[in-house]
PDB file of N, CA, C and O in Angstrom:
ATOM      1  N   MET A   1     -47.657  42.638  14.602  1.00  0.00           N
ATOM      2  CA  MET A   1     -48.766  41.917  14.026  1.00  0.00           C
ATOM      3  C   MET A   1     -48.918  42.377  12.576  1.00  0.00           C
ATOM      4  O   MET A   1     -49.010  43.574  12.303  1.00  0.00           O
ATOM      5  N   SER A   2     -48.945  41.432  11.662  1.00  0.00           N
ATOM      6  CA  SER A   2     -49.115  41.787  10.255  1.00  0.00           C
ATOM      7  C   SER A   2     -50.556  41.558   9.824  1.00  0.00           C
ATOM      8  O   SER A   2     -51.303  40.809  10.453  1.00  0.00           O
ATOM      9  N   SER A   3     -50.919  42.213   8.748  1.00  0.00           N
ATOM     10  CA  SER A   3     -52.266  42.081   8.191  1.00  0.00           C
ATOM     11  C   SER A   3     -52.155  41.618   6.753  1.00  0.00           C
ATOM     12  O   SER A   3     -51.109  41.754   6.118  1.00  0.00           O
ATOM     13  N   ARG A   4     -53.251  41.066   6.249  1.00  0.00           N
ATOM     14  CA  ARG A   4     -53.270  40.680   4.842  1.00  0.00           C
ATOM     15  C   ARG A   4     -54.539  41.209   4.203  1.00  0.00           C
ATOM     16  O   ARG A   4     -55.596  41.273   4.830  1.00  0.00           O
ATOM     17  N   LEU A   5     -54.412  41.578   2.961  1.00  0.00           N
ATOM     18  CA  LEU A   5     -55.532  42.092   2.190  1.00  0.00           C
ATOM     19  C   LEU A   5     -56.394  40.920   1.742  1.00  0.00           C
ATOM     20  O   LEU A   5     -55.895  39.990   1.109  1.00  0.00           O
ATOM     21  N   ILE A   6     -57.685  40.959   2.066  1.00  0.00           N
ATOM     22  CA  ILE A   6     -58.611  39.888   1.702  1.00  0.00           C
ATOM     23  C   ILE A   6     -59.341  40.219   0.411  1.00  0.00           C
ATOM     24  O   ILE A   6     -59.435  39.389  -0.494  1.00  0.00           O
ATOM     25  N   ALA A   7     -59.861  41.449   0.334  1.00  0.00           N
ATOM     26  CA  ALA A   7     -60.662  41.842  -0.823  1.00  0.00           C
ATOM     27  C   ALA A   7     -60.649  43.349  -0.985  1.00  0.00           C
ATOM     28  O   ALA A   7     -60.428  44.100  -0.035  1.00  0.00           O
ATOM     29  N   VAL A   8     -60.892  43.767  -2.215  1.00  0.00           N
ATOM     30  CA  VAL A   8     -61.077  45.180  -2.531  1.00  0.00           C
ATOM     31  C   VAL A   8     -62.416  45.294  -3.240  1.00  0.00           C
ATOM     32  O   VAL A   8     -62.681  44.567  -4.197  1.00  0.00           O
ATOM     33  N   THR A   9     -63.258  46.207  -2.772  1.00  0.00           N
ATOM     34  CA  THR A   9     -64.551  46.461  -3.402  1.00  0.00           C
ATOM     35  C   THR A   9     -64.515  47.855  -3.999  1.00  0.00           C
ATOM     36  O   THR A   9     -64.144  48.822  -3.334  1.00  0.00           O
ATOM     37  N   VAL A  10     -64.906  47.943  -5.267  1.00  0.00           N
ATOM     38  CA  VAL A  10     -64.890  49.220  -5.973  1.00  0.00           C
ATOM     39  C   VAL A  10     -66.309  49.568  -6.384  1.00  0.00           C
ATOM     40  O   VAL A  10     -66.947  48.817  -7.123  1.00  0.00           O
ATOM     41  N   ASP A  11     -66.805  50.699  -5.912  1.00  0.00           N
ATOM     42  CA  ASP A  11     -68.086  51.240  -6.363  1.00  0.00           C
ATOM     43  C   ASP A  11     -67.805  52.062  -7.615  1.00  0.00           C
ATOM     44  O   ASP A  11     -66.946  52.943  -7.597  1.00  0.00           O
ATOM     45  N   CYS A  12     -68.521  51.783  -8.700  1.00  0.00           N
ATOM     46  CA  CYS A  12     -68.242  52.481  -9.954  1.00  0.00           C
ATOM     47  C   CYS A  12     -69.483  52.502 -10.844  1.00  0.00           C
ATOM     48  O   CYS A  12     -70.440  51.768 -10.601  1.00  0.00           O
ATOM     49  N   ARG A  13     -69.462  53.329 -11.854  1.00  0.00           N
ATOM     50  CA  ARG A  13     -70.620  53.442 -12.753  1.00  0.00           C
ATOM     51  C   ARG A  13     -70.716  52.281 -13.727  1.00  0.00           C
ATOM     52  O   ARG A  13     -71.819  51.824 -14.025  1.00  0.00           O
ATOM     53  N   ASP A  14     -69.581  51.788 -14.234  1.00  0.00           N
ATOM     54  CA  ASP A  14     -69.587  50.701 -15.220  1.00  0.00           C
ATOM     55  C   ASP A  14     -68.725  49.553 -14.698  1.00  0.00           C
ATOM     56  O   ASP A  14     -67.532  49.471 -14.989  1.00  0.00           O
ATOM     57  N   ALA A  15     -69.351  48.675 -13.927  1.00  0.00           N
ATOM     58  CA  ALA A  15     -68.618  47.580 -13.276  1.00  0.00           C
ATOM     59  C   ALA A  15     -67.946  46.663 -14.291  1.00  0.00           C
ATOM     60  O   ALA A  15     -66.812  46.233 -14.079  1.00  0.00           O
ATOM     61  N   GLY A  16     -68.627  46.362 -15.384  1.00  0.00           N
ATOM     62  CA  GLY A  16     -68.066  45.460 -16.388  1.00  0.00           C
ATOM     63  C   GLY A  16     -66.812  46.003 -17.036  1.00  0.00           C
ATOM     64  O   GLY A  16     -65.815  45.291 -17.157  1.00  0.00           O
ATOM     65  N   ALA A  17     -66.851  47.252 -17.452  1.00  0.00           N
ATOM     66  CA  ALA A  17     -65.699  47.857 -18.128  1.00  0.00           C
ATOM     67  C   ALA A  17     -64.514  48.012 -17.180  1.00  0.00           C
ATOM     68  O   ALA A  17     -63.378  47.712 -17.551  1.00  0.00           O
ATOM     69  N   LEU A  18     -64.769  48.473 -15.975  1.00  0.00           N
ATOM     70  CA  LEU A  18     -63.677  48.671 -15.024  1.00  0.00           C
ATOM     71  C   LEU A  18     -63.076  47.332 -14.593  1.00  0.00           C
ATOM     72  O   LEU A  18     -61.859  47.214 -14.453  1.00  0.00           O
ATOM     73  N   ALA A  19     -63.914  46.339 -14.386  1.00  0.00           N
ATOM     74  CA  ALA A  19     -63.416  45.010 -14.015  1.00  0.00           C
ATOM     75  C   ALA A  19     -62.554  44.424 -15.125  1.00  0.00           C
ATOM     76  O   ALA A  19     -61.511  43.830 -14.850  1.00  0.00           O
ATOM     77  N   GLU A  20     -62.973  44.582 -16.363  1.00  0.00           N
ATOM     78  CA  GLU A  20     -62.195  44.048 -17.484  1.00  0.00           C
ATOM     79  C   GLU A  20     -60.843  44.752 -17.591  1.00  0.00           C
ATOM     80  O   GLU A  20     -59.826  44.111 -17.855  1.00  0.00           O
ATOM     81  N   PHE A  21     -60.831  46.063 -17.386  1.00  0.00           N
ATOM     82  CA  PHE A  21     -59.559  46.794 -17.399  1.00  0.00           C
ATOM     83  C   PHE A  21     -58.603  46.223 -16.353  1.00  0.00           C
ATOM     84  O   PHE A  21     -57.454  45.913 -16.665  1.00  0.00           O
ATOM     85  N   TRP A  22     -59.078  46.082 -15.106  1.00  0.00           N
ATOM     86  CA  TRP A  22     -58.216  45.595 -14.033  1.00  0.00           C
ATOM     87  C   TRP A  22     -57.886  44.117 -14.184  1.00  0.00           C
ATOM     88  O   TRP A  22     -56.810  43.689 -13.765  1.00  0.00           O
ATOM     89  N   ARG A  23     -58.775  43.331 -14.765  1.00  0.00           N
ATOM     90  CA  ARG A  23     -58.475  41.915 -15.013  1.00  0.00           C
ATOM     91  C   ARG A  23     -57.269  41.798 -15.935  1.00  0.00           C
ATOM     92  O   ARG A  23     -56.346  41.028 -15.670  1.00  0.00           O
ATOM     93  N   GLU A  24     -57.284  42.565 -17.015  1.00  0.00           N
ATOM     94  CA  GLU A  24     -56.159  42.526 -17.955  1.00  0.00           C
ATOM     95  C   GLU A  24     -54.898  43.143 -17.351  1.00  0.00           C
ATOM     96  O   GLU A  24     -53.806  42.595 -17.505  1.00  0.00           O
ATOM     97  N   ALA A  25     -55.040  44.273 -16.667  1.00  0.00           N
ATOM     98  CA  ALA A  25     -53.875  44.965 -16.109  1.00  0.00           C
ATOM     99  C   ALA A  25     -53.160  44.135 -15.043  1.00  0.00           C
ATOM    100  O   ALA A  25     -51.931  44.143 -14.972  1.00  0.00           O
ATOM    101  N   LEU A  26     -53.926  43.419 -14.214  1.00  0.00           N
ATOM    102  CA  LEU A  26     -53.347  42.661 -13.102  1.00  0.00           C
ATOM    103  C   LEU A  26     -53.210  41.171 -13.385  1.00  0.00           C
ATOM    104  O   LEU A  26     -52.659  40.433 -12.568  1.00  0.00           O
ATOM    105  N   GLY A  27     -53.704  40.726 -14.532  1.00  0.00           N
ATOM    106  CA  GLY A  27     -53.550  39.325 -14.912  1.00  0.00           C
ATOM    107  C   GLY A  27     -54.439  38.352 -14.163  1.00  0.00           C
ATOM    108  O   GLY A  27     -54.064  37.195 -13.974  1.00  0.00           O
ATOM    109  N   TYR A  28     -55.607  38.797 -13.733  1.00  0.00           N
ATOM    110  CA  TYR A  28     -56.547  37.866 -13.099  1.00  0.00           C
ATOM    111  C   TYR A  28     -57.111  36.946 -14.178  1.00  0.00           C
ATOM    112  O   TYR A  28     -57.456  37.415 -15.263  1.00  0.00           O
ATOM    113  N   PRO A  29     -57.211  35.647 -13.902  1.00  0.00           N
ATOM    114  CA  PRO A  29     -57.609  34.704 -14.943  1.00  0.00           C
ATOM    115  C   PRO A  29     -59.089  34.711 -15.304  1.00  0.00           C
ATOM    116  O   PRO A  29     -59.446  34.346 -16.424  1.00  0.00           O
ATOM    117  N   ARG A  30     -59.952  35.116 -14.388  1.00  0.00           N
ATOM    118  CA  ARG A  30     -61.381  35.022 -14.700  1.00  0.00           C
ATOM    119  C   ARG A  30     -62.183  36.097 -13.979  1.00  0.00           C
ATOM    120  O   ARG A  30     -61.762  36.654 -12.965  1.00  0.00           O
ATOM    121  N   ALA A  31     -63.343  36.360 -14.541  1.00  0.00           N
ATOM    122  CA  ALA A  31     -64.288  37.300 -13.937  1.00  0.00           C
ATOM    123  C   ALA A  31     -65.624  36.591 -13.801  1.00  0.00           C
ATOM    124  O   ALA A  31     -66.111  35.979 -14.752  1.00  0.00           O
ATOM    125  N   GLU A  32     -66.210  36.673 -12.629  1.00  0.00           N
ATOM    126  CA  GLU A  32     -67.541  36.102 -12.401  1.00  0.00           C
ATOM    127  C   GLU A  32     -68.542  37.245 -12.357  1.00  0.00           C
ATOM    128  O   GLU A  32     -68.309  38.259 -11.701  1.00  0.00           O
ATOM    129  N   ARG A  33     -69.652  37.077 -13.055  1.00  0.00           N
ATOM    130  CA  ARG A  33     -70.697  38.107 -13.104  1.00  0.00           C
ATOM    131  C   ARG A  33     -71.988  37.538 -12.552  1.00  0.00           C
ATOM    132  O   ARG A  33     -72.281  36.354 -12.724  1.00  0.00           O
ATOM    133  N   TRP A  34     -72.759  38.384 -11.889  1.00  0.00           N
ATOM    134  CA  TRP A  34     -74.092  37.990 -11.451  1.00  0.00           C
ATOM    135  C   TRP A  34     -74.964  39.221 -11.324  1.00  0.00           C
ATOM    136  O   TRP A  34     -74.470  40.344 -11.226  1.00  0.00           O
ATOM    137  N   ARG A  35     -76.266  38.994 -11.326  1.00  0.00           N
ATOM    138  CA  ARG A  35     -77.242  40.081 -11.188  1.00  0.00           C
ATOM    139  C   ARG A  35     -77.975  39.944  -9.868  1.00  0.00           C
ATOM    140  O   ARG A  35     -78.255  38.840  -9.402  1.00  0.00           O
ATOM    141  N   ASP A  36     -78.280  41.100  -9.271  1.00  0.00           N
ATOM    142  CA  ASP A  36     -79.074  41.072  -8.050  1.00  0.00           C
ATOM    143  C   ASP A  36     -80.558  41.181  -8.404  1.00  0.00           C
ATOM    144  O   ASP A  36     -80.920  41.208  -9.580  1.00  0.00           O
ATOM    145  N   SER A  37     -81.398  41.243  -7.398  1.00  0.00           N
ATOM    146  CA  SER A  37     -82.849  41.268  -7.619  1.00  0.00           C
ATOM    147  C   SER A  37     -83.319  42.559  -8.290  1.00  0.00           C
ATOM    148  O   SER A  37     -84.456  42.630  -8.758  1.00  0.00           O
ATOM    149  N   HIS A  38     -82.465  43.575  -8.343  1.00  0.00           N
ATOM    150  CA  HIS A  38     -82.805  44.845  -8.993  1.00  0.00           C
ATOM    151  C   HIS A  38     -82.278  44.913 -10.425  1.00  0.00           C
ATOM    152  O   HIS A  38     -82.461  45.919 -11.110  1.00  0.00           O
ATOM    153  N   GLY A  39     -81.627  43.846 -10.872  1.00  0.00           N
ATOM    154  CA  GLY A  39     -81.095  43.806 -12.229  1.00  0.00           C
ATOM    155  C   GLY A  39     -79.716  44.413 -12.393  1.00  0.00           C
ATOM    156  O   GLY A  39     -79.248  44.572 -13.520  1.00  0.00           O
ATOM    157  N   LEU A  40     -79.046  44.760 -11.288  1.00  0.00           N
ATOM    158  CA  LEU A  40     -77.697  45.323 -11.365  1.00  0.00           C
ATOM    159  C   LEU A  40     -76.675  44.199 -11.514  1.00  0.00           C
ATOM    160  O   LEU A  40     -76.776  43.170 -10.846  1.00  0.00           O
ATOM    161  N   THR A  41     -75.694  44.396 -12.388  1.00  0.00           N
ATOM    162  CA  THR A  41     -74.670  43.385 -12.631  1.00  0.00           C
ATOM    163  C   THR A  41     -73.413  43.693 -11.829  1.00  0.00           C
ATOM    164  O   THR A  41     -72.884  44.803 -11.887  1.00  0.00           O
ATOM    165  N   TYR A  42     -72.949  42.715 -11.092  1.00  0.00           N
ATOM    166  CA  TYR A  42     -71.730  42.797 -10.289  1.00  0.00           C
ATOM    167  C   TYR A  42     -70.671  41.920 -10.950  1.00  0.00           C
ATOM    168  O   TYR A  42     -70.995  40.915 -11.582  1.00  0.00           O
ATOM    169  N   VAL A  43     -69.410  42.303 -10.800  1.00  0.00           N
ATOM    170  CA  VAL A  43     -68.318  41.528 -11.375  1.00  0.00           C
ATOM    171  C   VAL A  43     -67.267  41.314 -10.289  1.00  0.00           C
ATOM    172  O   VAL A  43     -66.863  42.255  -9.606  1.00  0.00           O
ATOM    173  N   GLU A  44     -66.829  40.058 -10.140  1.00  0.00           N
ATOM    174  CA  GLU A  44     -65.785  39.744  -9.160  1.00  0.00           C
ATOM    175  C   GLU A  44     -64.626  39.058  -9.862  1.00  0.00           C
ATOM    176  O   GLU A  44     -64.817  38.122 -10.638  1.00  0.00           O
ATOM    177  N   LEU A  45     -63.419  39.539  -9.576  1.00  0.00           N
ATOM    178  CA  LEU A  45     -62.200  38.925 -10.092  1.00  0.00           C
ATOM    179  C   LEU A  45     -61.604  38.072  -8.984  1.00  0.00           C
ATOM    180  O   LEU A  45     -61.459  38.516  -7.845  1.00  0.00           O
ATOM    181  N   LYS A  46     -61.262  36.838  -9.339  1.00  0.00           N
ATOM    182  CA  LYS A  46     -60.686  35.917  -8.356  1.00  0.00           C
ATOM    183  C   LYS A  46     -59.453  35.246  -8.937  1.00  0.00           C
ATOM    184  O   LYS A  46     -59.377  34.980 -10.137  1.00  0.00           O
ATOM    185  N   ALA A  47     -58.493  34.978  -8.068  1.00  0.00           N
ATOM    186  CA  ALA A  47     -57.291  34.241  -8.437  1.00  0.00           C
ATOM    187  C   ALA A  47     -56.733  33.617  -7.166  1.00  0.00           C
ATOM    188  O   ALA A  47     -56.855  34.198  -6.088  1.00  0.00           O
ATOM    189  N   PRO A  48     -56.120  32.436  -7.277  1.00  0.00           N
ATOM    190  CA  PRO A  48     -55.546  31.795  -6.093  1.00  0.00           C
ATOM    191  C   PRO A  48     -54.502  32.687  -5.417  1.00  0.00           C
ATOM    192  O   PRO A  48     -53.673  33.308  -6.083  1.00  0.00           O
ATOM    193  N   ASP A  49     -54.557  32.737  -4.104  1.00  0.00           N
ATOM    194  CA  ASP A  49     -53.583  33.470  -3.285  1.00  0.00           C
ATOM    195  C   ASP A  49     -53.514  34.965  -3.586  1.00  0.00           C
ATOM    196  O   ASP A  49     -52.489  35.604  -3.349  1.00  0.00           O
ATOM    197  N   ARG A  50     -54.605  35.518  -4.108  1.00  0.00           N
ATOM    198  CA  ARG A  50     -54.684  36.958  -4.367  1.00  0.00           C
ATOM    199  C   ARG A  50     -56.002  37.468  -3.806  1.00  0.00           C
ATOM    200  O   ARG A  50     -56.959  36.701  -3.698  1.00  0.00           O
ATOM    201  N   PRO A  51     -56.071  38.740  -3.449  1.00  0.00           N
ATOM    202  CA  PRO A  51     -57.346  39.269  -2.945  1.00  0.00           C
ATOM    203  C   PRO A  51     -58.403  39.297  -4.045  1.00  0.00           C
ATOM    204  O   PRO A  51     -58.086  39.492  -5.218  1.00  0.00           O
ATOM    205  N   SER A  52     -59.652  39.103  -3.656  1.00  0.00           N
ATOM    206  CA  SER A  52     -60.763  39.243  -4.598  1.00  0.00           C
ATOM    207  C   SER A  52     -60.967  40.719  -4.894  1.00  0.00           C
ATOM    208  O   SER A  52     -60.777  41.569  -4.024  1.00  0.00           O
ATOM    209  N   LEU A  53     -61.354  41.015  -6.122  1.00  0.00           N
ATOM    210  CA  LEU A  53     -61.697  42.378  -6.517  1.00  0.00           C
ATOM    211  C   LEU A  53     -63.154  42.367  -6.943  1.00  0.00           C
ATOM    212  O   LEU A  53     -63.514  41.686  -7.904  1.00  0.00           O
ATOM    213  N   LEU A  54     -63.994  43.112  -6.242  1.00  0.00           N
ATOM    214  CA  LEU A  54     -65.423  43.168  -6.547  1.00  0.00           C
ATOM    215  C   LEU A  54     -65.762  44.552  -7.068  1.00  0.00           C
ATOM    216  O   LEU A  54     -65.422  45.560  -6.448  1.00  0.00           O
ATOM    217  N   PHE A  55     -66.431  44.595  -8.203  1.00  0.00           N
ATOM    218  CA  PHE A  55     -66.869  45.847  -8.816  1.00  0.00           C
ATOM    219  C   PHE A  55     -68.383  45.875  -8.772  1.00  0.00           C
ATOM    220  O   PHE A  55     -69.050  44.988  -9.304  1.00  0.00           O
ATOM    221  N   GLN A  56     -68.925  46.916  -8.125  1.00  0.00           N
ATOM    222  CA  GLN A  56     -70.374  47.010  -7.996  1.00  0.00           C
ATOM    223  C   GLN A  56     -70.858  48.346  -8.556  1.00  0.00           C
ATOM    224  O   GLN A  56     -70.240  49.386  -8.325  1.00  0.00           O
ATOM    225  N   PRO A  57     -71.976  48.307  -9.298  1.00  0.00           N
ATOM    226  CA  PRO A  57     -72.464  49.510  -9.966  1.00  0.00           C
ATOM    227  C   PRO A  57     -73.217  50.442  -9.026  1.00  0.00           C
ATOM    228  O   PRO A  57     -74.289  50.107  -8.523  1.00  0.00           O
ATOM    229  N   VAL A  58     -72.647  51.600  -8.801  1.00  0.00           N
ATOM    230  CA  VAL A  58     -73.294  52.666  -8.030  1.00  0.00           C
ATOM    231  C   VAL A  58     -72.870  54.001  -8.640  1.00  0.00           C
ATOM    232  O   VAL A  58     -71.815  54.074  -9.271  1.00  0.00           O
ATOM    233  N   PRO A  59     -73.668  55.060  -8.466  1.00  0.00           N
ATOM    234  CA  PRO A  59     -73.334  56.339  -9.092  1.00  0.00           C
ATOM    235  C   PRO A  59     -72.083  57.018  -8.523  1.00  0.00           C
ATOM    236  O   PRO A  59     -71.342  57.659  -9.267  1.00  0.00           O
ATOM    237  N   GLU A  60     -71.840  56.886  -7.219  1.00  0.00           N
ATOM    238  CA  GLU A  60     -70.679  57.549  -6.627  1.00  0.00           C
ATOM    239  C   GLU A  60     -69.546  56.540  -6.470  1.00  0.00           C
ATOM    240  O   GLU A  60     -69.775  55.383  -6.117  1.00  0.00           O
ATOM    241  N   GLY A  61     -68.328  56.990  -6.734  1.00  0.00           N
ATOM    242  CA  GLY A  61     -67.184  56.089  -6.663  1.00  0.00           C
ATOM    243  C   GLY A  61     -66.582  56.026  -5.275  1.00  0.00           C
ATOM    244  O   GLY A  61     -66.372  57.051  -4.627  1.00  0.00           O
ATOM    245  N   ARG A  62     -66.307  54.812  -4.826  1.00  0.00           N
ATOM    246  CA  ARG A  62     -65.604  54.574  -3.558  1.00  0.00           C
ATOM    247  C   ARG A  62     -64.790  53.296  -3.719  1.00  0.00           C
ATOM    248  O   ARG A  62     -65.032  52.491  -4.619  1.00  0.00           O
ATOM    249  N   CYS A  63     -63.834  53.134  -2.837  1.00  0.00           N
ATOM    250  CA  CYS A  63     -63.039  51.916  -2.822  1.00  0.00           C
ATOM    251  C   CYS A  63     -62.912  51.458  -1.374  1.00  0.00           C
ATOM    252  O   CYS A  63     -62.621  52.259  -0.487  1.00  0.00           O
ATOM    253  N   TYR A  64     -63.131  50.175  -1.142  1.00  0.00           N
ATOM    254  CA  TYR A  64     -63.056  49.598   0.204  1.00  0.00           C
ATOM    255  C   TYR A  64     -62.007  48.495   0.195  1.00  0.00           C
ATOM    256  O   TYR A  64     -61.969  47.677  -0.724  1.00  0.00           O
ATOM    257  N   GLU A  65     -61.159  48.470   1.212  1.00  0.00           N
ATOM    258  CA  GLU A  65     -60.220  47.364   1.381  1.00  0.00           C
ATOM    259  C   GLU A  65     -60.595  46.604   2.636  1.00  0.00           C
ATOM    260  O   GLU A  65     -60.773  47.198   3.700  1.00  0.00           O
ATOM    261  N   ASP A  66     -60.713  45.307   2.517  1.00  0.00           N
ATOM    262  CA  ASP A  66     -60.962  44.443   3.665  1.00  0.00           C
ATOM    263  C   ASP A  66     -59.661  43.740   4.006  1.00  0.00           C
ATOM    264  O   ASP A  66     -59.069  43.073   3.158  1.00  0.00           O
ATOM    265  N   VAL A  67     -59.213  43.888   5.248  1.00  0.00           N
ATOM    266  CA  VAL A  67     -57.972  43.262   5.694  1.00  0.00           C
ATOM    267  C   VAL A  67     -58.244  42.420   6.937  1.00  0.00           C
ATOM    268  O   VAL A  67     -59.199  42.666   7.673  1.00  0.00           O
ATOM    269  N   ALA A  68     -57.393  41.430   7.157  1.00  0.00           N
ATOM    270  CA  ALA A  68     -57.481  40.598   8.356  1.00  0.00           C
ATOM    271  C   ALA A  68     -56.104  40.570   9.005  1.00  0.00           C
ATOM    272  O   ALA A  68     -55.086  40.484   8.317  1.00  0.00           O
ATOM    273  N   ASP A  69     -56.078  40.644  10.336  1.00  0.00           N
ATOM    274  CA  ASP A  69     -54.796  40.541  11.020  1.00  0.00           C
ATOM    275  C   ASP A  69     -54.528  39.076  11.354  1.00  0.00           C
ATOM    276  O   ASP A  69     -55.321  38.199  11.012  1.00  0.00           O
ATOM    277  N   SER A  70     -53.420  38.821  12.014  1.00  0.00           N
ATOM    278  CA  SER A  70     -53.018  37.439  12.286  1.00  0.00           C
ATOM    279  C   SER A  70     -53.971  36.713  13.227  1.00  0.00           C
ATOM    280  O   SER A  70     -53.937  35.485  13.300  1.00  0.00           O
ATOM    281  N   THR A  71     -54.825  37.446  13.952  1.00  0.00           N
ATOM    282  CA  THR A  71     -55.802  36.799  14.832  1.00  0.00           C
ATOM    283  C   THR A  71     -57.101  36.478  14.101  1.00  0.00           C
ATOM    284  O   THR A  71     -57.984  35.826  14.658  1.00  0.00           O
ATOM    285  N   GLY A  72     -57.220  36.940  12.840  1.00  0.00           N
ATOM    286  CA  GLY A  72     -58.444  36.699  12.077  1.00  0.00           C
ATOM    287  C   GLY A  72     -59.443  37.838  12.166  1.00  0.00           C
ATOM    288  O   GLY A  72     -60.489  37.801  11.517  1.00  0.00           O
ATOM    289  N   SER A  73     -59.129  38.856  12.970  1.00  0.00           N
ATOM    290  CA  SER A  73     -60.009  40.011  13.081  1.00  0.00           C
ATOM    291  C   SER A  73     -59.995  40.779  11.761  1.00  0.00           C
ATOM    292  O   SER A  73     -58.933  41.043  11.197  1.00  0.00           O
ATOM    293  N   GLN A  74     -61.184  41.134  11.276  1.00  0.00           N
ATOM    294  CA  GLN A  74     -61.273  41.819   9.988  1.00  0.00           C
ATOM    295  C   GLN A  74     -61.659  43.277  10.167  1.00  0.00           C
ATOM    296  O   GLN A  74     -62.395  43.635  11.086  1.00  0.00           O
ATOM    297  N   ARG A  75     -61.145  44.114   9.268  1.00  0.00           N
ATOM    298  CA  ARG A  75     -61.454  45.545   9.269  1.00  0.00           C
ATOM    299  C   ARG A  75     -61.690  45.992   7.836  1.00  0.00           C
ATOM    300  O   ARG A  75     -61.202  45.381   6.886  1.00  0.00           O
ATOM    301  N   ARG A  76     -62.451  47.076   7.703  1.00  0.00           N
ATOM    302  CA  ARG A  76     -62.711  47.652   6.392  1.00  0.00           C
ATOM    303  C   ARG A  76     -62.265  49.102   6.396  1.00  0.00           C
ATOM    304  O   ARG A  76     -62.524  49.851   7.338  1.00  0.00           O
ATOM    305  N   ARG A  77     -61.590  49.478   5.326  1.00  0.00           N
ATOM    306  CA  ARG A  77     -61.148  50.857   5.148  1.00  0.00           C
ATOM    307  C   ARG A  77     -61.805  51.391   3.886  1.00  0.00           C
ATOM    308  O   ARG A  77     -61.859  50.697   2.871  1.00  0.00           O
ATOM    309  N   THR A  78     -62.302  52.613   3.942  1.00  0.00           N
ATOM    310  CA  THR A  78     -63.002  53.213   2.812  1.00  0.00           C
ATOM    311  C   THR A  78     -62.231  54.414   2.286  1.00  0.00           C
ATOM    312  O   THR A  78     -61.765  55.256   3.053  1.00  0.00           O
ATOM    313  N   HIS A  79     -62.105  54.481   0.965  1.00  0.00           N
ATOM    314  CA  HIS A  79     -61.508  55.639   0.296  1.00  0.00           C
ATOM    315  C   HIS A  79     -62.576  56.293  -0.547  1.00  0.00           C
ATOM    316  O   HIS A  79     -63.311  55.615  -1.266  1.00  0.00           O
ATOM    317  N   MET A  80     -62.664  57.594  -0.464  1.00  0.00           N
ATOM    318  CA  MET A  80     -63.609  58.327  -1.294  1.00  0.00           C
ATOM    319  C   MET A  80     -62.809  59.215  -2.237  1.00  0.00           C
ATOM    320  O   MET A  80     -61.723  59.673  -1.883  1.00  0.00           O
ATOM    321  N   PRO A  81     -63.336  59.462  -3.438  1.00  0.00           N
ATOM    322  CA  PRO A  81     -62.583  60.298  -4.391  1.00  0.00           C
ATOM    323  C   PRO A  81     -62.443  61.725  -3.907  1.00  0.00           C
ATOM    324  O   PRO A  81     -61.839  62.552  -4.589  1.00  0.00           O
TER     325      PRO A  81
END
């Protein structure tokens, strides 16, 4: 059974700067930004047939990968620095 990467979420201090770095490094065509009710800005990189990359502003850094297997079951894996 194979799995596919759906999305990567990165917790970081400066979502805008880190998202722009990875957008240029990986060649993602666009970045979408939005603010939540607390005024925090989130940035998501999207491209056809590629996993979404979401950068969210938090003080501690973590990285999450969301994968789905061939049955559609989804799992999340967390990496801490």
